[in-house]
C-alpha positions as CSV (number, residue, x, y, z in Angstrom):
1,M,113.6,111.3,127.9
2,N,110.1,111.8,129.8
3,I,109.0,108.2,130.1
4,Q,105.6,109.5,131.9
5,Q,104.4,110.8,128.7
6,K,102.0,108.1,127.4
7,V,102.7,106.2,124.2
8,A,100.4,104.7,121.6
9,V,101.0,102.0,119.1
10,V,98.7,102.1,116.0
11,T,98.7,99.6,113.3
12,G,97.2,100.4,109.8
13,A,98.5,103.9,110.3
14,S,99.0,105.3,106.9
15,Q,95.7,106.4,106.0
16,G,91.7,106.6,107.0
17,I,91.1,105.7,110.6
18,G,94.6,104.8,111.6
19,A,96.1,108.0,110.3
20,S,93.3,110.0,112.1
21,L,94.2,108.0,115.3
22,V,97.8,109.2,115.1
23,K,96.8,112.7,115.0
24,A,94.2,112.4,117.8
25,F,96.6,110.8,120.0
26,R,99.2,113.5,119.3
27,D,96.6,116.1,120.1
28,S,96.2,114.3,123.3
29,N,99.9,114.5,124.0
30,Y,100.6,110.9,123.4
31,R,103.7,109.8,121.6
32,V,102.9,107.5,119.0
33,V,104.5,104.6,117.0
34,A,102.7,104.2,113.8
35,N,102.9,101.3,111.5
36,S,101.6,100.1,108.0
37,R,103.2,98.6,104.9
38,S,103.5,102.1,103.1
39,I,103.9,104.3,105.9
40,K,106.1,107.4,105.5
41,P,108.9,108.6,107.7
42,S,107.4,111.2,110.2
43,S,109.0,114.8,110.7
44,D,107.4,114.7,114.1
45,P,110.1,113.5,116.7
46,D,107.3,112.2,118.8
47,V,106.1,109.9,116.0
48,I,108.0,106.8,115.0
49,A,106.9,105.5,111.6
50,V,107.7,101.7,111.4
51,P,107.1,100.3,107.8
52,G,106.3,96.8,107.4
53,D,103.7,94.0,107.1
54,I,102.2,93.7,110.5
55,S,101.4,89.9,109.8
56,E,105.2,89.3,110.2
57,R,106.4,88.6,113.6
58,A,109.8,90.5,112.8
59,V,107.7,93.8,112.1
60,A,106.0,93.5,115.5
61,Q,109.2,92.9,117.3
62,R,110.6,95.9,115.5
63,I,107.5,98.0,116.6
64,V,107.8,97.2,120.2
65,S,111.4,97.7,120.2
66,E,111.5,101.0,118.9
67,A,108.6,102.0,121.1
68,M,110.6,100.9,124.3
69,S,114.0,102.1,123.1
70,R,112.7,105.5,122.0
71,F,110.1,106.2,124.5
72,G,110.4,103.8,127.3
73,R,106.7,102.4,127.5
74,I,103.6,101.3,125.7
75,D,100.2,102.5,127.1
76,T,97.8,101.8,124.3
77,L,98.0,99.5,121.5
78,V,95.2,99.9,118.8
79,N,95.1,96.9,116.5
80,N,93.5,98.7,113.5
81,A,95.3,96.9,110.6
82,G,92.8,94.7,108.6
83,I,91.4,93.2,105.5
84,F,87.9,93.2,104.5
85,L,87.0,91.8,101.2
86,A,83.3,91.3,100.4
87,K,82.6,88.6,97.9
88,P,80.6,85.3,97.6
89,F,82.2,82.7,99.8
90,T,82.7,80.2,97.2
91,D,84.5,82.7,95.1
92,Y,87.4,83.5,97.8
93,T,90.7,82.2,96.6
94,Q,93.2,80.2,98.7
95,E,95.5,83.3,98.7
96,E,92.7,85.7,99.7
97,Y,91.8,83.4,102.7
98,A,95.4,83.1,103.7
99,R,96.1,86.8,103.5
100,T,93.0,87.8,105.3
101,L,93.9,85.5,108.3
102,A,97.4,86.6,108.3
103,V,96.8,90.3,108.7
104,N,93.5,90.1,110.8
105,L,94.7,87.3,113.2
106,D,98.5,86.9,112.9
107,G,98.8,90.7,112.8
108,F,96.8,90.9,116.3
109,F,98.5,88.0,117.7
110,H,102.2,89.0,117.2
111,I,102.0,92.6,118.1
112,T,99.6,92.0,121.0
113,Q,101.8,89.1,122.6
114,L,104.7,91.2,122.4
115,A,103.1,94.6,123.8
116,I,101.5,92.9,126.8
117,P,104.8,91.9,128.8
118,E,105.9,95.6,128.4
119,M,102.5,96.7,129.7
120,E,102.8,94.2,132.6
121,K,106.0,95.7,133.7
122,Q,104.4,99.2,134.3
123,G,101.3,97.5,135.8
124,S,99.0,99.3,133.3
125,G,98.0,99.2,129.6
126,H,95.1,99.1,127.2
127,I,94.4,97.3,124.0
128,V,91.7,98.2,121.4
129,N,90.9,95.7,118.5
130,I,89.1,97.1,115.7
131,T,86.3,94.5,114.4
132,T,83.0,94.8,112.4
133,S,79.4,95.1,113.3
134,L,78.6,92.5,110.6
135,I,79.9,89.8,113.1
136,D,76.5,90.5,115.1
137,H,74.2,91.4,112.1
138,A,75.1,90.0,108.9
139,I,73.6,92.1,105.8
140,D,72.0,90.3,102.7
141,G,74.0,91.7,99.6
142,V,77.1,92.2,101.6
143,P,78.9,88.8,101.8
144,S,81.6,88.9,104.5
145,V,82.5,85.5,105.8
146,L,86.1,86.1,106.1
147,A,85.5,89.5,108.0
148,S,83.1,87.7,110.2
149,L,85.5,84.6,110.8
150,T,88.4,86.7,111.7
151,K,86.9,89.6,113.3
152,G,84.5,87.6,115.2
153,G,87.8,85.8,116.6
154,L,89.0,89.1,117.5
155,N,85.9,89.8,119.5
156,A,86.0,86.7,121.4
157,A,89.8,87.4,122.1
158,T,89.0,90.9,123.3
159,K,86.7,89.4,126.1
160,S,89.3,86.3,127.0
161,L,92.3,88.6,127.2
162,A,90.1,91.2,129.2
163,I,89.5,88.7,132.0
164,E,92.9,87.1,131.8
165,Y,94.8,90.4,132.4
166,A,92.1,92.3,134.6
167,K,93.9,91.9,137.8
168,R,97.2,93.2,136.2
169,G,96.2,96.3,135.1
170,I,95.5,95.8,131.5
171,R,92.3,96.5,129.9
172,V,91.1,95.0,126.6
173,N,88.2,96.2,124.4
174,A,87.0,96.3,120.8
175,V,85.3,98.8,118.6
176,A,82.9,97.2,116.0
177,P,82.2,99.8,113.3
178,G,79.5,99.8,110.8
179,V,80.4,101.1,107.3
180,I,82.8,104.2,107.6
181,K,83.6,106.9,105.2
182,T,87.1,106.0,104.4
183,P,89.1,106.0,101.3
184,M,88.3,102.0,100.9
185,H,84.8,103.3,99.8
186,A,84.1,105.4,96.3
187,P,82.0,108.3,96.6
188,E,79.5,106.8,94.2
189,T,78.9,104.0,96.7
190,H,78.2,106.2,99.5
191,A,74.5,106.5,99.2
192,A,73.8,102.8,99.0
193,L,76.1,102.3,102.1
194,A,74.4,104.9,104.0
195,S,71.1,103.0,103.7
196,L,72.5,100.0,105.5
197,H,72.3,101.9,108.8
198,P,69.2,102.6,110.6
199,V,70.4,106.3,111.2
200,G,70.5,106.6,107.4
201,R,74.2,107.6,107.1
202,M,77.6,106.0,107.0
203,G,80.1,106.6,109.9
204,D,82.7,109.0,109.8
205,I,86.1,108.4,110.8
206,S,86.0,110.8,113.6
207,D,82.9,108.6,114.9
208,I,85.5,105.8,115.5
209,V,88.4,108.0,116.6
210,D,85.9,109.4,119.5
211,A,84.9,105.9,120.4
212,I,88.6,104.7,120.8
213,L,89.5,107.8,122.7
214,Y,86.5,107.3,124.9
215,L,87.5,103.6,125.6
216,D,91.2,104.8,126.3
217,S,90.0,107.0,129.1
218,A,87.4,104.7,130.5
219,G,89.4,102.9,133.4
220,F,86.5,100.7,134.7
221,V,85.5,99.5,131.2
222,T,87.1,96.3,129.9
223,G,85.9,93.3,127.9
224,E,83.6,95.7,126.0
225,I,82.7,95.4,122.3
226,L,81.5,98.9,121.6
227,H,79.4,99.1,118.6
228,V,79.8,102.3,116.5
229,D,77.6,101.4,113.6
230,G,74.4,103.6,113.3
231,G,72.2,101.0,114.9
232,Q,73.1,98.1,112.7
233,S,73.6,95.7,115.4
234,A,70.4,96.6,117.0
235,G,68.4,95.6,114.1
236,H,66.4,96.9,111.1
């Protein structure tokens, strides 16, 4: 086993940004551990698919265990799994509230807490949290309190972890996207969603993947919230 080959863990990896990240990391010669509730087994021996709900600690433990037993290290963790539910604040159900917090916060907590000790052993590592530009720039007509509540917490945690682990060789950053053209958004909504961005278009999945790969290569960058949002966070 070549334990010097870098290893990335990607949550929410079955479609959209996560699936594209798996391919991008493989194209960069990383081995990958990919997780989602619906992920299918991989035919690539350098990709381990671990199905399961990332909000459950046992699933996070299985991801880290598979990474270490099969590949011997974890270099990058991308906390991509997340729930975004846009509806009026008073219409959220208790179940929606609990589920959003479970995936967006518990999911981050469990896998990150388990991955960091493995990164510490090798004296290096990188964590990227996927958040949202709406934290900094709420939009009339896009009610998003639960996203802001949970993803805003991740932005704050990004900075706190970056400082806590800076002298231990572990960097922590976040990417805050605007509205990205993923299967989540029906084609008939694209024109309206494009108009929410000053640049006049939705983001492409490749815009987010490129930002994550940049952060992964940027050894002097930590504690950064990188907005990839077509100018949304700057204003209108």
